[in-house]
MARVEXMAR-715466 format. One record per residue (C-alpha): residue number from 1; chain; x, y, z. Coordinates in Angstrom, 2 decimals, always signed. Layout:
<fidrens>
> NUM; A; X; Y; Z
...
</fidrens>
This chain:
<fidrens>
> 1; A; -1.95; -5.04; +14.72
> 2; A; -3.69; -3.99; +17.43
> 3; A; -7.14; -4.95; +18.80
> 4; A; -8.84; -3.35; +20.92
> 5; A; -12.67; -4.76; +22.98
> 6; A; -14.85; -1.91; +24.21
> 7; A; -18.33; -3.16; +26.59
> 8; A; -20.08; -1.25; +23.75
> 9; A; -20.78; +0.66; +20.60
> 10; A; -20.42; +4.06; +21.87
> 11; A; -17.24; +3.26; +24.00
> 12; A; -15.43; +2.08; +20.42
> 13; A; -16.90; +4.95; +18.40
> 14; A; -14.74; +7.52; +21.23
> 15; A; -12.02; +5.35; +21.74
> 16; A; -11.18; +5.08; +17.54
> 17; A; -12.15; +8.78; +16.92
> 18; A; -9.88; +9.85; +20.31
> 19; A; -6.76; +7.96; +18.84
> 20; A; -7.48; +8.48; +15.35
> 21; A; -7.10; +12.27; +16.37
> 22; A; -4.32; +12.05; +18.28
> 23; A; -2.67; +9.50; +15.46
> 24; A; -2.85; +11.72; +12.54
> 25; A; -2.10; +14.83; +14.23
> 26; A; +0.12; +15.63; +11.77
> 27; A; +1.70; +19.12; +13.28
> 28; A; +1.97; +17.20; +16.24
> 29; A; +4.18; +14.40; +14.73
> 30; A; +6.74; +16.61; +12.63
> 31; A; +7.28; +19.08; +15.61
> 32; A; +10.98; +20.27; +15.79
> 33; A; +13.66; +18.73; +18.35
> 34; A; +12.97; +22.21; +20.42
> 35; A; +9.14; +21.41; +20.41
> 36; A; +9.84; +18.40; +22.09
> 37; A; +12.27; +19.55; +24.59
> 38; A; +9.21; +22.55; +25.80
> 39; A; +6.83; +20.13; +26.06
> 40; A; +8.56; +18.01; +28.08
> 41; A; +9.73; +21.17; +29.84
> 42; A; +5.59; +22.20; +29.86
> 43; A; +5.14; +18.89; +31.95
> 44; A; +7.48; +18.71; +34.00
> 45; A; +6.56; +22.45; +35.15
> 46; A; +3.23; +21.01; +35.95
> 47; A; +4.61; +18.15; +37.89
> 48; A; +4.28; +20.21; +41.34
> 49; A; +3.50; +18.09; +44.65
> 50; A; +1.17; +19.33; +47.51
> 51; A; +4.15; +22.33; +48.20
> 52; A; +3.49; +23.92; +44.67
> 53; A; +7.26; +22.88; +44.18
> 54; A; +8.87; +20.81; +41.70
> 55; A; +10.53; +17.67; +43.07
> 56; A; +14.02; +16.64; +41.87
> 57; A; +12.93; +13.06; +41.89
> 58; A; +10.72; +14.22; +38.87
> 59; A; +13.45; +15.71; +36.87
> 60; A; +15.46; +12.38; +37.65
> 61; A; +13.23; +10.21; +36.78
> 62; A; +13.16; +11.92; +33.32
> 63; A; +16.28; +11.82; +32.25
> 64; A; +18.17; +9.13; +34.26
> 65; A; +17.47; +5.88; +36.46
> 66; A; +20.27; +4.39; +39.37
> 67; A; +23.78; +5.27; +39.81
> 68; A; +22.91; +8.07; +36.27
> 69; A; +21.15; +9.74; +38.41
> 70; A; +24.39; +11.87; +39.98
> 71; A; +25.07; +13.40; +36.85
> 72; A; +21.49; +14.62; +37.08
> 73; A; +22.40; +15.95; +40.35
> 74; A; +25.77; +17.55; +39.02
> 75; A; +23.71; +19.02; +36.41
> 76; A; +21.10; +20.73; +38.49
> 77; A; +23.91; +22.17; +40.86
> 78; A; +25.54; +23.61; +38.47
> 79; A; +23.03; +25.90; +37.22
> 80; A; +22.74; +27.17; +40.70
> 81; A; +19.22; +24.93; +41.07
> 82; A; +18.48; +22.41; +44.07
> 83; A; +20.49; +19.25; +43.33
> 84; A; +19.62; +16.78; +46.69
> 85; A; +17.71; +13.58; +46.02
> 86; A; +14.58; +14.91; +48.20
> 87; A; +15.00; +18.99; +47.56
> 88; A; +12.15; +20.90; +45.61
> 89; A; +12.53; +22.95; +42.96
> 90; A; +10.42; +26.29; +42.56
> 91; A; +8.36; +26.58; +39.38
> 92; A; +9.44; +30.34; +38.79
> 93; A; +13.34; +29.04; +39.00
> 94; A; +12.49; +26.15; +36.41
> 95; A; +11.87; +28.32; +33.17
> 96; A; +12.61; +26.74; +29.50
> 97; A; +15.95; +28.35; +29.25
> 98; A; +17.51; +26.69; +32.31
> 99; A; +15.59; +23.13; +31.00
> 100; A; +17.48; +23.97; +27.77
> 101; A; +20.64; +24.37; +29.56
> 102; A; +20.01; +20.90; +31.92
> 103; A; +19.11; +18.77; +28.65
> 104; A; +22.68; +20.25; +26.83
> 105; A; +24.73; +19.28; +30.21
> 106; A; +23.09; +15.54; +30.26
> 107; A; +22.97; +14.94; +26.60
> 108; A; +25.45; +17.25; +24.66
> 109; A; +24.72; +17.26; +20.65
> 110; A; +27.98; +16.39; +19.75
> 111; A; +27.10; +16.27; +16.38
> 112; A; +26.32; +19.90; +15.95
> 113; A; +29.34; +20.31; +17.95
> 114; A; +31.63; +18.52; +15.76
> 115; A; +29.76; +19.71; +12.50
> 116; A; +30.09; +23.52; +14.16
> 117; A; +34.42; +23.12; +13.90
> 118; A; +34.44; +21.46; +10.87
> 119; A; +32.61; +24.72; +9.35
> 120; A; +35.10; +27.17; +10.82
> 121; A; +38.34; +24.82; +10.94
> 122; A; +38.17; +24.71; +14.42
> 123; A; +39.89; +27.47; +14.21
> 124; A; +37.58; +29.96; +16.23
> 125; A; +34.61; +29.51; +18.88
> 126; A; +31.70; +31.25; +16.41
> 127; A; +30.34; +31.62; +12.51
> 128; A; +30.93; +34.70; +10.51
> 129; A; +28.27; +35.35; +8.73
> 130; A; +29.91; +34.41; +5.12
> 131; A; +30.49; +31.17; +7.11
> 132; A; +26.90; +30.70; +7.90
> 133; A; +25.25; +31.90; +4.53
> 134; A; +27.48; +29.14; +3.39
> 135; A; +26.68; +26.41; +5.42
> 136; A; +23.15; +27.30; +4.43
> 137; A; +23.39; +26.97; +0.74
> 138; A; +25.67; +25.09; +0.78
> 139; A; +24.47; +22.21; +2.97
> 140; A; +21.27; +23.19; +4.35
> 141; A; +19.32; +24.06; +0.88
> 142; A; +17.24; +21.29; -1.04
> 143; A; +18.91; +22.16; -4.21
> 144; A; +16.53; +20.65; -6.06
> 145; A; +13.83; +24.12; -5.14
> 146; A; +12.99; +26.94; -7.17
> 147; A; +15.63; +29.79; -7.09
> 148; A; +12.50; +31.82; -7.34
> 149; A; +10.10; +30.71; -4.89
> 150; A; +13.47; +29.65; -2.51
> 151; A; +16.00; +31.80; -3.40
> 152; A; +19.58; +31.10; -1.82
> 153; A; +20.14; +32.56; +1.83
> 154; A; +21.61; +35.99; +1.50
> 155; A; +23.71; +38.43; +4.42
> 156; A; +20.72; +39.77; +5.35
> 157; A; +19.06; +36.21; +6.54
> 158; A; +22.19; +35.16; +8.00
> 159; A; +21.61; +38.33; +10.52
> 160; A; +17.82; +37.70; +11.08
> 161; A; +18.91; +34.25; +12.01
> 162; A; +21.69; +35.15; +14.64
> 163; A; +19.10; +37.59; +15.77
> 164; A; +16.54; +34.59; +16.61
> 165; A; +19.23; +32.34; +18.20
> 166; A; +22.20; +34.04; +19.95
> 167; A; +21.96; +33.79; +23.28
> 168; A; +25.11; +35.99; +23.53
> 169; A; +23.99; +39.88; +22.78
> 170; A; +27.84; +40.64; +22.75
> 171; A; +28.29; +38.04; +19.98
> 172; A; +24.81; +39.14; +19.27
> 173; A; +26.11; +42.64; +18.29
> 174; A; +29.24; +41.36; +16.37
> 175; A; +27.32; +39.56; +13.83
> 176; A; +28.47; +35.65; +14.64
> 177; A; +26.77; +33.10; +15.75
> 178; A; +28.46; +30.65; +18.65
> 179; A; +27.46; +26.98; +18.64
> 180; A; +24.98; +27.16; +21.34
> 181; A; +23.22; +29.47; +18.93
> 182; A; +23.91; +27.67; +15.42
> 183; A; +22.60; +24.44; +17.70
> 184; A; +19.66; +26.10; +18.70
> 185; A; +18.77; +27.25; +15.06
> 186; A; +19.36; +23.38; +14.10
> 187; A; +16.73; +22.70; +16.12
> 188; A; +14.11; +24.46; +15.37
> 189; A; +10.94; +24.46; +13.14
> 190; A; +13.16; +26.33; +10.98
> 191; A; +15.09; +22.97; +10.12
> 192; A; +12.47; +20.72; +9.97
> 193; A; +12.07; +18.40; +7.30
> 194; A; +8.87; +19.34; +6.16
> 195; A; +7.10; +22.25; +5.34
> 196; A; +4.61; +22.65; +8.99
> 197; A; +2.46; +25.28; +7.14
> 198; A; +2.04; +22.16; +4.33
> 199; A; +1.32; +19.62; +7.26
> 200; A; -2.37; +20.26; +7.65
> 201; A; -4.86; +21.13; +4.02
> 202; A; -4.17; +24.25; +2.20
> 203; A; -4.59; +23.26; -1.05
> 204; A; -8.02; +23.76; -3.34
> 205; A; -9.67; +20.11; -3.28
> 206; A; -12.32; +20.65; -5.95
> 207; A; -10.55; +20.02; -8.97
> 208; A; -10.48; +16.56; -10.88
> 209; A; -8.72; +14.07; -10.43
> 210; A; -6.26; +14.44; -12.82
> 211; A; -4.87; +17.54; -11.71
> 212; A; -3.83; +16.00; -8.15
> 213; A; -0.92; +13.57; -7.31
> 214; A; -2.63; +10.69; -5.73
> 215; A; -1.32; +8.60; -3.39
> 216; A; -1.75; +4.46; -4.21
> 217; A; -0.55; +1.05; -3.74
> 218; A; +0.50; -1.23; -5.99
> 219; A; -0.79; -5.24; -5.68
> 220; A; -2.04; -4.11; -2.06
> 221; A; -3.00; -7.80; -0.81
> 222; A; +0.68; -8.49; -0.06
> 223; A; +2.45; -8.55; +3.05
> 224; A; +5.55; -9.43; +1.99
> 225; A; +7.63; -10.62; -1.21
> 226; A; +5.83; -11.14; -4.73
> 227; A; +6.95; -14.14; -5.37
> 228; A; +5.61; -16.74; -2.99
> 229; A; +4.21; -14.12; -0.68
> 230; A; +1.30; -14.08; +1.06
> 231; A; -2.08; -12.41; +0.32
> 232; A; -3.81; -10.91; +3.64
> 233; A; -7.24; -8.39; +3.48
> 234; A; -5.98; -6.47; +6.55
> 235; A; -3.45; -5.04; +4.46
> 236; A; -6.63; -3.06; +2.55
> 237; A; -7.41; -2.00; +5.91
> 238; A; -4.32; -0.67; +6.73
> 239; A; -3.37; +1.17; +3.61
> 240; A; -6.50; +3.44; +3.46
> 241; A; -6.75; +3.79; +7.28
> 242; A; -2.88; +5.01; +6.31
> 243; A; -4.35; +7.42; +3.99
> 244; A; -3.93; +5.64; +0.49
> 245; A; -6.72; +6.45; -1.89
> 246; A; -5.82; +3.67; -4.60
> 247; A; -5.68; +0.16; -3.81
> 248; A; -5.06; -2.62; -6.05
> 249; A; -7.63; -5.75; -6.88
> 250; A; -5.79; -8.73; -8.98
> 251; A; -8.76; -10.88; -9.33
> 252; A; -9.23; -14.56; -10.45
> 253; A; -12.15; -16.70; -10.85
> 254; A; -12.24; -18.87; -7.28
> 255; A; -11.94; -22.70; -7.60
> 256; A; -14.34; -25.33; -5.97
> 257; A; -18.06; -26.01; -5.08
> 258; A; -18.82; -22.01; -4.41
> 259; A; -17.15; -20.61; -7.08
> 260; A; -16.31; -17.53; -5.58
> 261; A; -13.72; -14.63; -7.19
> 262; A; -10.70; -14.29; -5.01
> 263; A; -7.36; -11.74; -5.16
> 264; A; -3.83; -13.34; -5.87
> 265; A; -1.06; -12.38; -7.49
> 266; A; -1.52; -14.64; -11.19
> 267; A; +0.94; -17.84; -11.50
> 268; A; +3.70; -16.81; -8.73
> 269; A; +2.00; -18.90; -5.73
> 270; A; +1.19; -16.46; -3.30
> 271; A; -1.95; -17.33; -1.09
> 272; A; -5.41; -16.28; -2.02
> 273; A; -8.29; -14.06; -0.01
> 274; A; -11.84; -13.89; -0.86
> 275; A; -12.62; -10.88; -3.43
> 276; A; -16.13; -10.07; -1.21
> 277; A; -14.18; -10.02; +1.92
> 278; A; -11.36; -7.29; +0.43
> 279; A; -14.93; -5.53; -0.32
> 280; A; -16.29; -5.60; +2.89
> 281; A; -12.71; -3.98; +4.66
> 282; A; -12.67; -1.34; +2.40
> 283; A; -16.32; -0.58; +2.53
> 284; A; -15.02; -0.36; +6.51
> 285; A; -11.82; +1.54; +6.45
> 286; A; -12.19; +4.18; +3.05
> 287; A; -13.04; +7.21; +4.74
> 288; A; -12.38; +6.91; +8.18
> 289; A; -9.09; +8.86; +7.99
> 290; A; -10.13; +10.93; +5.00
> 291; A; -12.70; +11.81; +3.30
> 292; A; -11.21; +11.98; -0.41
> 293; A; -12.31; +9.04; -3.04
> 294; A; -11.09; +5.75; -3.36
> 295; A; -9.80; +4.38; -6.74
> 296; A; -10.06; +0.66; -6.87
> 297; A; -7.85; -0.55; -9.35
> 298; A; -9.17; -4.02; -10.84
> 299; A; -6.59; -6.20; -12.66
> 300; A; -9.73; -8.34; -14.10
> 301; A; -8.91; -12.20; -15.09
> 302; A; -12.37; -13.46; -14.07
> 303; A; -14.90; -15.34; -16.17
> 304; A; -18.38; -13.12; -16.83
> 305; A; -20.05; -15.17; -14.47
> 306; A; -17.85; -14.10; -11.62
> 307; A; -17.22; -10.50; -13.42
> 308; A; -21.16; -10.91; -12.24
> 309; A; -20.78; -12.04; -8.72
> 310; A; -17.88; -8.66; -8.65
> 311; A; -20.78; -6.46; -9.51
> 312; A; -23.37; -7.71; -7.43
> 313; A; -20.39; -7.72; -4.26
> 314; A; -19.96; -4.06; -5.27
> 315; A; -23.21; -2.73; -5.33
> 316; A; -24.54; -5.07; -2.60
> 317; A; -21.50; -4.15; -0.21
> 318; A; -20.81; -0.80; -1.05
> 319; A; -24.66; +0.84; -1.28
> 320; A; -24.91; +4.38; -2.33
> 321; A; -20.60; +5.14; -1.57
> 322; A; -20.23; +3.62; -5.02
> 323; A; -20.30; +5.88; -7.79
> 324; A; -21.90; +4.22; -10.27
> 325; A; -22.56; +7.14; -13.29
> 326; A; -19.66; +9.91; -14.03
</fidrens>
């Protein structure tokens, strides 16, 4: 875990909010490879010197160092760009298309190339519409999807893909796609592992709880194995900050003079943590990253006296956050 120290509460709050907005930007954390490349290109395009040009050194630092710089220089030369160590490139000449070609020369996607050859039997330099449709339906499409909501790919859809991603106009007019176009398609947002339009909230959130799947945690207090494991208050903070909305508290009578209720895994030789410390941790982190209700799942093994102490801690520490009536 990472801990930070600030000069005052206000600065600490600003850092927490700023870092939180970056960490929980789900769209930014699930971008496609092509979008990542565009971000790197934009960063380089803005790294101009006092002459308003892009130093070749900035590009070499992005991709390589030492002996491997020669590979960068050669790739730039092949693309018709300045390639000397001390050369500079006009921003207008360093287009995204040039940058993309540069990345493919330096870091070729041999895995996609091998897949391309496997699909067409290594017989041609392109895929036909039928071969592309077959690949999309048999390999790319999740067979668990509803066929009405997510219909199978057809010739029309395959042609749209070719029109969008095939850079060679001659091949595009013939209705076929090259390995380059195939690579561009697989690296695009269309092949993101999740539905990008659903990373942000798109459902109605005012229905009863029973209408939703809820991110839940079992034996939340354990840091590792269940038998002989270590319990930690910090686990409650981490799962709540990660968006979990249901945590488990296995409550037992504490021993010793203070008779404080504890949380542990009964008869499994796990370490103990104080119930009141867990309640305090939940209060601090329950609504930092999510505004939706948190369910506390109590597995209660405590005596009536210690149950009274538990209820008292919940009322005193949670205050108005605690829902006391339906």
